[in-house]
C-alpha positions as CSV (number, residue, x, y, z in Angstrom):
1,M,-1.1,-159.7,120.7
2,A,-1.4,-163.5,120.3
3,N,1.1,-163.7,117.5
4,K,4.0,-163.1,119.9
5,Y,2.9,-165.9,122.3
6,T,3.5,-169.6,121.8
7,L,3.0,-172.6,124.0
8,E,6.7,-172.6,124.6
9,K,6.7,-168.9,125.7
10,L,3.7,-169.5,128.0
11,T,5.4,-172.5,129.5
12,A,8.5,-170.4,130.3
13,M,6.5,-167.7,132.0
14,S,5.7,-167.8,135.7
15,V,2.1,-168.4,136.8
16,S,2.0,-164.8,137.9
17,S,3.0,-163.5,134.5
18,R,0.5,-165.8,132.8
19,H,-2.2,-164.5,135.2
20,T,-1.3,-160.9,134.3
21,L,-1.3,-161.7,130.6
22,Y,-4.8,-163.4,131.0
23,K,-6.2,-160.4,132.8
24,N,-4.8,-158.0,130.2
25,A,-6.2,-160.2,127.3
26,L,-9.7,-160.1,129.0
27,A,-9.5,-156.4,129.2
28,E,-8.5,-156.2,125.5
29,R,-11.4,-158.4,124.6
30,V,-13.8,-156.1,126.3
31,K,-12.3,-153.2,124.3
32,G,-13.1,-155.2,121.2
33,N,-9.5,-156.1,120.3
34,P,-9.8,-159.1,118.0
35,A,-6.3,-160.3,118.8
36,A,-7.3,-161.0,122.4
37,E,-9.5,-164.0,121.6
38,P,-6.7,-166.2,120.1
39,L,-4.5,-165.4,123.1
40,L,-7.2,-166.3,125.6
41,K,-7.9,-169.5,123.8
42,L,-4.1,-170.4,123.8
43,L,-3.9,-169.7,127.5
44,E,-7.1,-171.7,128.3
45,S,-6.1,-174.6,126.1
46,S,-2.5,-174.8,127.2
47,G,-3.2,-176.8,130.3
48,L,-0.9,-174.4,132.2
49,P,-2.1,-172.7,135.4
50,F,-2.7,-169.0,134.9
51,S,-4.1,-168.0,138.3
52,E,-2.3,-166.7,141.3
53,A,-1.7,-169.1,144.1
54,G,-3.6,-168.1,147.2
55,G,-7.0,-166.5,147.4
56,L,-9.0,-165.2,144.5
57,S,-10.2,-161.6,144.4
58,N,-13.8,-160.7,143.6
59,D,-12.7,-159.2,140.3
60,S,-10.5,-162.2,139.3
61,P,-11.4,-163.6,135.9
62,I,-11.7,-167.0,137.6
63,T,-14.1,-165.7,140.2
64,M,-16.2,-164.0,137.5
65,L,-16.4,-167.2,135.5
66,I,-17.4,-169.2,138.6
67,W,-20.1,-166.7,139.2
68,E,-21.3,-166.9,135.6
69,I,-21.5,-170.6,135.7
70,A,-23.2,-170.9,139.1
71,N,-25.8,-168.3,138.0
72,S,-26.4,-169.7,134.5
73,P,-29.5,-171.7,133.8
74,E,-27.4,-174.8,133.3
75,G,-25.6,-174.2,136.7
76,V,-28.8,-173.6,138.6
77,S,-30.4,-176.7,137.0
78,A,-27.4,-178.8,138.0
79,M,-27.4,-177.5,141.6
80,R,-31.2,-178.3,141.9
81,Q,-30.7,-181.8,140.5
82,A,-27.8,-182.4,143.0
83,I,-30.2,-181.5,145.9
84,D,-32.9,-183.7,144.4
85,D,-30.3,-186.5,144.3
86,G,-29.4,-186.0,148.0
87,H,-26.1,-184.1,147.5
88,P,-25.0,-180.6,148.3
89,P,-25.7,-178.3,145.3
90,M,-22.0,-177.9,144.7
91,A,-22.0,-181.5,143.4
92,G,-24.0,-180.4,140.4
93,V,-21.9,-177.4,139.5
94,D,-18.5,-178.7,140.4
95,P,-18.1,-180.7,137.1
96,L,-19.1,-177.7,135.1
97,L,-16.5,-175.6,136.8
98,A,-13.8,-178.2,136.4
99,E,-14.5,-178.4,132.7
100,A,-14.5,-174.6,132.2
101,L,-11.5,-173.8,134.4
102,G,-9.3,-176.8,134.0
103,V,-6.1,-176.5,136.1
104,D,-7.3,-173.2,137.6
105,Y,-10.1,-175.0,139.5
106,G,-8.8,-176.4,142.7
107,G,-7.8,-175.8,146.3
108,H,-4.4,-174.4,145.3
109,N,-5.9,-171.0,144.5
110,T,-9.1,-171.3,146.7
111,A,-11.3,-171.7,143.5
112,T,-13.2,-174.5,145.2
113,A,-13.8,-172.4,148.3
114,T,-14.8,-169.4,146.2
115,A,-17.2,-171.6,144.2
116,G,-18.7,-172.9,147.5
117,D,-19.4,-169.4,148.6
118,I,-20.9,-168.4,145.3
119,V,-23.1,-171.5,145.2
120,A,-24.3,-170.9,148.8
121,Q,-25.2,-167.3,147.9
122,K,-27.1,-168.5,144.9
123,M,-29.0,-171.2,146.7
124,R,-30.0,-168.8,149.5
125,S,-31.3,-166.3,146.8
126,L,-33.4,-169.1,145.3
127,G,-35.1,-169.7,148.7
128,Y,-33.2,-172.9,149.7
129,K,-32.6,-173.4,153.4
130,D,-29.0,-173.5,154.5
131,T,-28.7,-176.3,157.1
132,G,-25.5,-174.9,158.5
133,K,-23.9,-178.3,157.8
134,S,-21.4,-179.5,155.2
135,G,-21.5,-182.8,153.4
136,K,-19.0,-184.8,151.5
137,L,-19.1,-184.5,147.8
138,P,-19.1,-187.4,145.3
139,T,-15.7,-188.6,144.2
140,Y,-16.1,-187.1,140.7
141,C,-15.9,-183.6,142.3
142,I,-12.8,-181.5,142.7
143,A,-14.1,-179.9,145.8
144,K,-14.3,-182.3,148.8
145,T,-17.1,-180.9,150.9
146,A,-19.9,-178.3,150.6
147,R,-22.8,-176.7,152.4
148,I,-26.0,-178.7,152.5
149,F,-29.3,-177.0,151.4
150,L,-32.9,-178.1,151.6
151,K,-35.9,-177.1,149.5
């Protein structure tokens, strides 16, 4: 599987083709195919976008990774710390998402909006109060604004 793909071949592919390849490699990894992991690592380390432009579906690998990070102990801790520091919770998790997703985290594919929705759901489930307002995020964030929550 991975042996037939090189950085040059990935570069020549369309974003849509890389996206399909990524989804297929994820499915192969779930099946236990050992060849899937090197291909996933090549795609992820290439720096090339591999998500469709436009909105992300709920079963998109990117959406699933956003959900995993936002619901991880590290993600929850970062969101709580952001609130304690006077920022929207998104300010805490945004850097984690940017690091994990690279070029696939941004407004071009609605990943930042998807993350905002997932973070808001998580904060509500933890008992935080949604103020109904949005606030500007720090300049180190990819997302620009996010919902404000209070303890």
